[in-house]
All heavy atoms as TSV, in Angstrom:
chain	resi	resn	atom	element	x	y	z
A	1	MET	N	N	19.969	-23.910	13.695
A	1	MET	CA	C	20.695	-22.971	14.614
A	1	MET	C	C	21.712	-22.109	13.812
A	1	MET	O	O	21.723	-20.910	14.077
A	1	MET	CB	C	21.330	-23.739	15.672
A	1	MET	CG	C	21.795	-22.784	16.859
A	1	MET	SD	S	20.314	-22.194	17.767
A	1	MET	CE	C	21.086	-21.702	19.200
A	2	GLN	N	N	22.340	-22.746	12.943
A	2	GLN	CA	C	23.352	-22.010	12.063
A	2	GLN	C	C	22.739	-20.949	11.187
A	2	GLN	O	O	23.285	-19.951	11.057
A	2	GLN	CB	C	24.185	-23.026	11.258
A	2	GLN	CG	C	25.461	-22.423	10.627
A	2	GLN	CD	C	26.440	-22.049	11.609
A	2	GLN	OE1	O	26.436	-22.333	12.806
A	2	GLN	NE2	N	27.507	-21.423	11.098
A	3	VAL	N	N	21.586	-21.403	10.568
A	3	VAL	CA	C	20.875	-20.429	9.711
A	3	VAL	C	C	20.490	-19.231	10.500
A	3	VAL	O	O	20.490	-18.064	9.953
A	3	VAL	CB	C	19.670	-21.204	9.011
A	3	VAL	CG1	C	18.812	-20.163	8.247
A	3	VAL	CG2	C	20.150	-22.304	8.218
A	4	LYS	N	N	19.931	-19.287	11.667
A	4	LYS	CA	C	19.389	-18.263	12.459
A	4	LYS	C	C	20.625	-17.258	12.820
A	4	LYS	O	O	20.453	-16.021	12.683
A	4	LYS	CB	C	18.789	-18.765	13.743
A	4	LYS	CG	C	18.256	-17.675	14.644
A	4	LYS	CD	C	17.612	-18.323	15.870
A	4	LYS	CE	C	17.024	-17.269	16.753
A	4	LYS	NZ	N	16.438	-17.785	18.009
A	5	LYS	N	N	21.743	-17.834	13.100
A	5	LYS	CA	C	22.907	-17.020	13.327
A	5	LYS	C	C	23.442	-16.227	12.125
A	5	LYS	O	O	23.686	-15.005	12.194
A	5	LYS	CB	C	24.111	-18.014	13.860
A	5	LYS	CG	C	25.344	-17.320	14.403
A	5	LYS	CD	C	26.279	-18.237	14.956
A	5	LYS	CE	C	27.419	-17.716	15.684
A	5	LYS	NZ	N	28.343	-18.671	16.160
A	6	ILE	N	N	23.379	-16.912	10.935
A	6	ILE	CA	C	23.711	-16.243	9.656
A	6	ILE	C	C	22.764	-15.121	9.440
A	6	ILE	O	O	23.144	-14.083	9.044
A	6	ILE	CB	C	23.965	-17.284	8.543
A	6	ILE	CG1	C	25.154	-18.076	8.882
A	6	ILE	CG2	C	24.021	-16.544	7.241
A	6	ILE	CD1	C	25.234	-19.320	7.891
A	7	ALA	N	N	21.429	-15.424	9.582
A	7	ALA	CA	C	20.420	-14.449	9.356
A	7	ALA	C	C	20.611	-13.177	10.206
A	7	ALA	O	O	20.478	-11.987	9.829
A	7	ALA	CB	C	19.029	-15.012	9.471
A	8	THR	N	N	20.945	-13.383	11.494
A	8	THR	CA	C	21.201	-12.323	12.378
A	8	THR	C	C	22.304	-11.516	12.002
A	8	THR	O	O	22.256	-10.278	12.002
A	8	THR	CB	C	21.365	-12.896	13.789
A	8	THR	OG1	O	20.248	-13.657	14.207
A	8	THR	CG2	C	21.528	-11.769	14.809
A	9	TYR	N	N	23.453	-12.158	11.657
A	9	TYR	CA	C	24.607	-11.351	11.123
A	9	TYR	C	C	24.251	-10.615	9.884
A	9	TYR	O	O	24.785	-9.413	9.722
A	9	TYR	CB	C	25.769	-12.287	10.953
A	9	TYR	CG	C	26.478	-12.687	12.174
A	9	TYR	CD1	C	26.908	-14.121	12.271
A	9	TYR	CD2	C	26.514	-11.913	13.273
A	9	TYR	CE1	C	27.499	-14.569	13.414
A	9	TYR	CE2	C	27.122	-12.431	14.566
A	9	TYR	CZ	C	27.633	-13.743	14.586
A	9	TYR	OH	O	28.166	-14.173	15.686
A	10	ALA	N	N	23.544	-11.070	8.998
A	10	ALA	CA	C	23.183	-10.504	7.718
A	10	ALA	C	C	22.258	-9.308	8.025
A	10	ALA	O	O	22.480	-8.227	7.486
A	10	ALA	CB	C	22.408	-11.439	6.833
A	11	ALA	N	N	21.371	-9.349	8.933
A	11	ALA	CA	C	20.519	-8.266	9.322
A	11	ALA	C	C	21.209	-7.154	9.973
A	11	ALA	O	O	20.987	-5.990	9.668
A	11	ALA	CB	C	19.360	-8.770	10.330
A	12	VAL	N	N	22.145	-7.475	10.827
A	12	VAL	CA	C	23.044	-6.449	11.539
A	12	VAL	C	C	23.918	-5.809	10.476
A	12	VAL	O	O	24.077	-4.581	10.435
A	12	VAL	CB	C	23.868	-7.082	12.639
A	12	VAL	CG1	C	24.861	-6.102	13.123
A	12	VAL	CG2	C	22.979	-7.513	13.706
A	13	ALA	N	N	24.467	-6.532	9.585
A	13	ALA	CA	C	25.244	-5.980	8.497
A	13	ALA	C	C	24.452	-5.050	7.655
A	13	ALA	O	O	24.905	-3.910	7.225
A	13	ALA	CB	C	25.933	-7.067	7.634
A	14	PHE	N	N	23.272	-5.502	7.238
A	14	PHE	CA	C	22.341	-4.582	6.501
A	14	PHE	C	C	21.976	-3.263	7.199
A	14	PHE	O	O	22.099	-2.180	6.608
A	14	PHE	CB	C	21.134	-5.327	6.103
A	14	PHE	CG	C	20.021	-4.413	5.352
A	14	PHE	CD1	C	20.349	-4.155	4.024
A	14	PHE	CD2	C	18.953	-3.950	5.973
A	14	PHE	CE1	C	19.416	-3.346	3.299
A	14	PHE	CE2	C	18.032	-3.170	5.250
A	14	PHE	CZ	C	18.259	-2.840	3.975
A	15	VAL	N	N	21.698	-3.344	8.417
A	15	VAL	CA	C	21.427	-2.129	9.195
A	15	VAL	C	C	22.612	-1.243	9.299
A	15	VAL	O	O	22.585	0.017	9.076
A	15	VAL	CB	C	20.896	-2.462	10.713
A	15	VAL	CG1	C	20.889	-1.296	11.535
A	15	VAL	CG2	C	19.562	-3.149	10.501
A	16	ALA	N	N	23.813	-1.788	9.526
A	16	ALA	CA	C	25.020	-1.024	9.588
A	16	ALA	C	C	25.263	-0.346	8.163
A	16	ALA	O	O	25.666	0.866	8.129
A	16	ALA	CB	C	26.178	-1.863	9.976
A	17	PHE	N	N	25.004	-0.979	7.158
A	17	PHE	CA	C	25.306	-0.529	5.845
A	17	PHE	C	C	24.399	0.560	5.604
A	17	PHE	O	O	24.700	1.640	5.028
A	17	PHE	CB	C	25.081	-1.625	4.752
A	17	PHE	CG	C	25.146	-1.058	3.419
A	17	PHE	CD1	C	26.251	-0.715	2.690
A	17	PHE	CD2	C	23.936	-0.998	2.683
A	17	PHE	CE1	C	26.348	-0.283	1.438
A	17	PHE	CE2	C	24.001	-0.476	1.366
A	17	PHE	CZ	C	25.125	-0.130	0.788
A	18	TYR	N	N	23.077	0.392	5.891
A	18	TYR	CA	C	22.081	1.441	5.687
A	18	TYR	C	C	22.362	2.611	6.520
A	18	TYR	O	O	22.283	3.804	6.104
A	18	TYR	CB	C	20.653	0.926	6.136
A	18	TYR	CG	C	19.517	1.789	5.825
A	18	TYR	CD1	C	19.068	1.999	4.462
A	18	TYR	CD2	C	18.736	2.246	6.810
A	18	TYR	CE1	C	18.092	2.902	4.100
A	18	TYR	CE2	C	17.613	3.074	6.511
A	18	TYR	CZ	C	17.321	3.353	5.210
A	18	TYR	OH	O	16.226	4.134	4.816
A	19	LEU	N	N	22.870	2.587	7.766
A	19	LEU	CA	C	23.209	3.715	8.609
A	19	LEU	C	C	24.268	4.476	8.008
A	19	LEU	O	O	24.250	5.653	8.065
A	19	LEU	CB	C	23.523	3.248	9.975
A	19	LEU	CG	C	22.404	2.761	10.888
A	19	LEU	CD1	C	22.875	2.155	12.177
A	19	LEU	CD2	C	21.381	3.957	11.198
A	20	PHE	N	N	25.356	3.808	7.516
A	20	PHE	CA	C	26.479	4.497	6.962
A	20	PHE	C	C	26.325	4.978	5.503
A	20	PHE	O	O	26.852	6.136	5.107
A	20	PHE	CB	C	27.688	3.683	6.979
A	20	PHE	CG	C	28.214	3.477	8.367
A	20	PHE	CD1	C	28.178	2.192	8.885
A	20	PHE	CD2	C	28.707	4.481	9.133
A	20	PHE	CE1	C	28.680	1.987	10.292
A	20	PHE	CE2	C	29.078	4.345	10.428
A	20	PHE	CZ	C	29.086	3.030	11.021
A	21	SER	N	N	25.448	4.350	4.716
A	21	SER	CA	C	25.301	4.822	3.375
A	21	SER	C	C	24.143	5.889	3.218
A	21	SER	O	O	24.232	6.685	2.312
A	21	SER	CB	C	24.926	3.637	2.478
A	21	SER	OG	O	23.689	3.044	2.841
A	22	ARG	N	N	23.144	5.885	4.098
A	22	ARG	CA	C	22.090	6.795	4.017
A	22	ARG	C	C	21.583	7.220	5.462
A	22	ARG	O	O	20.609	6.817	5.903
A	22	ARG	CB	C	20.853	6.215	3.306
A	22	ARG	CG	C	21.111	5.751	1.922
A	22	ARG	CD	C	19.861	5.167	1.141
A	22	ARG	NE	N	20.168	4.793	-0.045
A	22	ARG	CZ	C	19.909	5.479	-1.207
A	22	ARG	NH1	N	19.508	6.654	-1.002
A	22	ARG	NH2	N	20.220	5.045	-2.415
A	23	PRO	N	N	22.491	8.071	6.053
A	23	PRO	CA	C	22.156	8.454	7.479
A	23	PRO	C	C	20.928	9.235	7.606
A	23	PRO	O	O	20.226	9.122	8.674
A	23	PRO	CB	C	23.455	9.182	7.865
A	23	PRO	CG	C	24.056	9.593	6.651
A	23	PRO	CD	C	23.759	8.589	5.578
A	24	ALA	N	N	20.584	10.135	6.686
A	24	ALA	CA	C	19.398	10.999	6.848
A	24	ALA	C	C	18.126	10.038	6.808
A	24	ALA	O	O	17.208	10.222	7.606
A	24	ALA	CB	C	19.369	11.957	5.754
A	25	GLU	N	N	18.067	9.109	5.820
A	25	GLU	CA	C	16.939	8.277	5.730
A	25	GLU	C	C	16.802	7.366	6.980
A	25	GLU	O	O	15.721	7.033	7.441
A	25	GLU	CB	C	17.005	7.366	4.397
A	25	GLU	CG	C	16.760	8.148	3.171
A	25	GLU	CD	C	17.988	8.937	2.648
A	25	GLU	OE1	O	19.030	8.827	3.309
A	25	GLU	OE2	O	17.971	9.454	1.598
A	26	ALA	N	N	17.998	6.912	7.458
A	26	ALA	CA	C	18.013	6.035	8.640
A	26	ALA	C	C	17.433	6.857	9.857
A	26	ALA	O	O	16.645	6.237	10.648
A	26	ALA	CB	C	19.414	5.504	8.932
A	27	ALA	N	N	17.889	8.035	9.930
A	27	ALA	CA	C	17.374	8.789	11.045
A	27	ALA	C	C	15.864	9.147	10.940
A	27	ALA	O	O	15.160	9.067	11.931
A	27	ALA	CB	C	18.062	10.189	11.127
A	28	SER	N	N	15.427	9.260	9.776
A	28	SER	CA	C	14.001	9.455	9.518
A	28	SER	C	C	13.284	8.180	9.814
A	28	SER	O	O	12.182	8.271	10.423
A	28	SER	CB	C	13.787	9.881	8.109
A	28	SER	OG	O	12.412	9.901	7.792
A	29	ALA	N	N	13.716	6.989	9.516
A	29	ALA	CA	C	13.109	5.784	9.867
A	29	ALA	C	C	12.983	5.564	11.362
A	29	ALA	O	O	12.011	5.154	11.874
A	29	ALA	CB	C	13.857	4.618	9.200
A	30	VAL	N	N	14.124	5.898	12.073
A	30	VAL	CA	C	14.110	5.712	13.423
A	30	VAL	C	C	13.140	6.603	14.119
A	30	VAL	O	O	12.376	6.272	15.023
A	30	VAL	CB	C	15.469	5.960	14.092
A	30	VAL	CG1	C	15.533	6.008	15.610
A	30	VAL	CG2	C	16.403	4.836	13.631
A	31	ASN	N	N	13.007	7.925	13.565
A	31	ASN	CA	C	12.056	8.847	14.181
A	31	ASN	C	C	10.600	8.362	13.854
A	31	ASN	O	O	9.792	8.564	14.710
A	31	ASN	CB	C	12.206	10.227	13.486
A	31	ASN	CG	C	13.334	10.988	14.122
A	31	ASN	OD1	O	13.651	10.768	15.240
A	31	ASN	ND2	N	13.897	11.909	13.302
A	32	GLY	N	N	10.375	7.757	12.699
A	32	GLY	CA	C	9.051	7.209	12.375
A	32	GLY	C	C	8.700	6.234	13.389
A	32	GLY	O	O	7.527	6.028	13.861
A	33	VAL	N	N	9.666	5.317	13.665
A	33	VAL	CA	C	9.381	4.237	14.676
A	33	VAL	C	C	9.095	4.716	16.003
A	33	VAL	O	O	8.031	4.299	16.597
A	33	VAL	CB	C	10.592	3.179	14.715
A	33	VAL	CG1	C	10.385	2.220	15.834
A	33	VAL	CG2	C	10.748	2.445	13.416
A	34	PHE	N	N	9.820	5.747	16.447
A	34	PHE	CA	C	9.575	6.164	17.823
A	34	PHE	C	C	8.257	6.977	17.726
A	34	PHE	O	O	7.517	6.933	18.845
A	34	PHE	CB	C	10.689	7.197	18.213
A	34	PHE	CG	C	11.886	6.466	18.755
A	34	PHE	CD1	C	13.096	6.771	18.404
A	34	PHE	CD2	C	11.749	5.425	19.768
A	34	PHE	CE1	C	14.240	6.064	18.861
A	34	PHE	CE2	C	12.855	4.729	20.141
A	34	PHE	CZ	C	14.096	5.059	19.746
A	35	ASP	N	N	7.900	7.749	16.660
A	35	ASP	CA	C	6.590	8.384	16.610
A	35	ASP	C	C	5.398	7.381	16.770
A	35	ASP	O	O	4.450	7.624	17.419
A	35	ASP	CB	C	6.526	9.221	15.344
A	35	ASP	CG	C	7.369	10.415	15.447
A	35	ASP	OD1	O	7.731	10.942	16.481
A	35	ASP	OD2	O	7.611	11.088	14.303
A	36	GLY	N	N	5.635	6.231	15.994
A	36	GLY	CA	C	4.620	5.200	16.217
A	36	GLY	C	C	4.484	4.633	17.612
A	36	GLY	O	O	3.336	4.328	18.008
A	37	ILE	N	N	5.588	4.405	18.258
A	37	ILE	CA	C	5.570	3.923	19.578
A	37	ILE	C	C	4.840	4.931	20.538
A	37	ILE	O	O	3.986	4.585	21.438
A	37	ILE	CB	C	6.929	3.637	20.118
A	37	ILE	CG1	C	7.475	2.332	19.374
A	37	ILE	CG2	C	6.910	3.377	21.606
A	37	ILE	CD1	C	9.012	2.122	19.624
A	38	ILE	N	N	5.174	6.249	20.378
A	38	ILE	CA	C	4.585	7.266	21.205
A	38	ILE	C	C	3.059	7.409	20.897
A	38	ILE	O	O	2.227	7.430	21.855
A	38	ILE	CB	C	5.360	8.611	20.902
A	38	ILE	CG1	C	6.656	8.476	21.598
A	38	ILE	CG2	C	4.473	9.764	21.509
A	38	ILE	CD1	C	7.554	9.669	21.161
A	39	GLN	N	N	2.747	7.271	19.652
A	39	GLN	CA	C	1.316	7.367	19.341
A	39	GLN	C	C	0.493	6.207	19.859
A	39	GLN	O	O	-0.623	6.310	20.339
A	39	GLN	CB	C	1.137	7.425	17.757
A	39	GLN	CG	C	-0.263	7.555	17.339
A	39	GLN	CD	C	-0.405	7.649	15.876
A	39	GLN	OE1	O	0.489	7.249	15.145
A	39	GLN	NE2	N	-1.488	8.233	15.369
A	40	GLY	N	N	1.187	4.932	19.788
A	40	GLY	CA	C	0.481	3.797	20.327
A	40	GLY	C	C	0.321	3.856	21.875
A	40	GLY	O	O	-0.715	3.547	22.411
A	41	ALA	N	N	1.309	4.501	22.568
A	41	ALA	CA	C	1.207	4.609	23.939
A	41	ALA	C	C	0.206	5.636	24.320
A	41	ALA	O	O	-0.552	5.450	25.337
A	41	ALA	CB	C	2.525	5.010	24.569
A	42	ASP	N	N	0.074	6.695	23.568
A	42	ASP	CA	C	-0.940	7.635	23.843
A	42	ASP	C	C	-2.313	7.122	23.665
A	42	ASP	O	O	-3.220	7.382	24.417
A	42	ASP	CB	C	-0.784	8.872	22.895
A	42	ASP	CG	C	0.396	9.812	23.267
A	42	ASP	OD1	O	0.869	9.726	24.383
A	42	ASP	OD2	O	0.781	10.574	22.411
A	43	ARG	N	N	-2.566	6.339	22.630
A	43	ARG	CA	C	-3.772	5.646	22.399
A	43	ARG	C	C	-4.182	4.601	23.490
A	43	ARG	O	O	-5.337	4.530	23.930
A	43	ARG	CB	C	-3.954	5.016	21.057
A	43	ARG	CG	C	-3.919	6.032	19.921
A	43	ARG	CD	C	-3.970	5.406	18.561
A	43	ARG	NE	N	-3.981	6.266	17.528
A	43	ARG	CZ	C	-4.046	5.943	16.251
A	43	ARG	NH1	N	-3.972	4.719	15.795
A	43	ARG	NH2	N	-4.027	6.956	15.374
A	44	LEU	N	N	-3.184	3.955	23.976
A	44	LEU	CA	C	-3.356	2.980	25.062
A	44	LEU	C	C	-3.771	3.717	26.364
A	44	LEU	O	O	-4.632	3.323	27.090
A	44	LEU	CB	C	-2.098	2.204	25.239
A	44	LEU	CG	C	-2.288	1.002	26.145
A	44	LEU	CD1	C	-3.201	-0.080	25.705
A	44	LEU	CD2	C	-0.857	0.257	26.376
A	45	ALA	N	N	-3.068	4.889	26.599
A	45	ALA	CA	C	-3.355	5.640	27.780
A	45	ALA	C	C	-4.834	6.279	27.628
A	45	ALA	O	O	-5.601	6.304	28.693
A	45	ALA	CB	C	-2.409	6.843	27.919
A	46	LEU	N	N	-5.214	6.691	26.489
A	46	LEU	CA	C	-6.547	7.226	26.346
A	46	LEU	C	C	-7.628	6.103	26.483
A	46	LEU	O	O	-8.667	6.310	27.141
A	46	LEU	CB	C	-6.709	7.852	24.919
A	46	LEU	CG	C	-8.140	8.360	24.554
A	46	LEU	CD1	C	-8.332	9.514	25.417
A	46	LEU	CD2	C	-7.984	8.826	23.005
A	47	PHE	N	N	-7.327	4.869	26.051
A	47	PHE	CA	C	-8.243	3.814	26.279
A	47	PHE	C	C	-8.380	3.492	27.683
A	47	PHE	O	O	-9.551	3.356	28.233
A	47	PHE	CB	C	-7.599	2.543	25.459
A	47	PHE	CG	C	-8.342	1.206	25.887
A	47	PHE	CD1	C	-9.609	0.936	25.419
A	47	PHE	CD2	C	-7.719	0.384	26.809
A	47	PHE	CE1	C	-10.220	-0.202	25.686
A	47	PHE	CE2	C	-8.403	-0.812	27.134
A	47	PHE	CZ	C	-9.698	-1.138	26.594
A	48	PHE	N	N	-7.280	3.415	28.477
A	48	PHE	CA	C	-7.420	3.132	29.906
A	48	PHE	C	C	-8.108	4.235	30.687
A	48	PHE	O	O	-8.827	3.987	31.591
A	48	PHE	CB	C	-6.108	2.728	30.595
A	48	PHE	CG	C	-5.742	1.269	30.216
A	48	PHE	CD1	C	-4.629	0.981	29.445
A	48	PHE	CD2	C	-6.445	0.262	30.804
A	48	PHE	CE1	C	-4.292	-0.338	29.164
A	48	PHE	CE2	C	-6.061	-1.046	30.577
A	48	PHE	CZ	C	-4.973	-1.342	29.734
A	49	THR	N	N	-7.880	5.559	30.214
A	49	THR	CA	C	-8.604	6.630	30.857
A	49	THR	C	C	-10.024	6.609	30.646
A	49	THR	O	O	-10.771	6.715	31.622
A	49	THR	CB	C	-7.980	7.926	30.171
A	49	THR	OG1	O	-6.647	8.029	30.494
A	49	THR	CG2	C	-8.731	9.119	30.785
A	50	ASN	N	N	-10.431	6.175	29.404
A	50	ASN	CA	C	-11.907	6.026	29.130
A	50	ASN	C	C	-12.506	4.804	29.903
A	50	ASN	O	O	-13.684	4.914	30.285
A	50	ASN	CB	C	-12.168	5.882	27.623
A	50	ASN	CG	C	-11.914	7.158	26.985
A	50	ASN	OD1	O	-12.045	8.294	27.578
A	50	ASN	ND2	N	-11.610	7.141	25.647
A	51	VAL	N	N	-11.779	3.799	29.999
A	51	VAL	CA	C	-12.256	2.522	30.763
A	51	VAL	C	C	-12.445	2.791	32.206
A	51	VAL	O	O	-13.360	2.388	32.783
A	51	VAL	CB	C	-11.338	1.285	30.376
A	51	VAL	CG1	C	-11.669	0.158	31.376
A	51	VAL	CG2	C	-11.463	0.898	28.978
A	52	LEU	N	N	-11.539	3.468	32.799
A	52	LEU	CA	C	-11.448	3.669	34.261
A	52	LEU	C	C	-12.312	4.837	34.731
A	52	LEU	O	O	-12.488	4.981	35.878
A	52	LEU	CB	C	-10.072	3.816	34.700
A	52	LEU	CG	C	-9.088	2.487	34.434
A	52	LEU	CD1	C	-7.736	2.879	34.968
A	52	LEU	CD2	C	-9.700	1.328	35.244
A	53	SER	N	N	-12.751	5.670	33.767
A	53	SER	CA	C	-13.544	6.761	34.275
A	53	SER	C	C	-15.045	6.588	33.963
A	53	SER	O	O	-15.597	5.747	33.309
A	53	SER	CB	C	-13.073	8.077	33.488
A	53	SER	OG	O	-13.218	7.931	32.151
């Protein structure tokens, strides 16, 4: 349980460091994640459209 807590704090610290040291790259990474989520949702919607029609 203690290792999980330490790993979580280390991950949060790394993300905070990344955001403050390289904000442009962090914004690009976040945009990439959201683009991937949107693309996945679009493909899922297309799949169900094809299945239901």
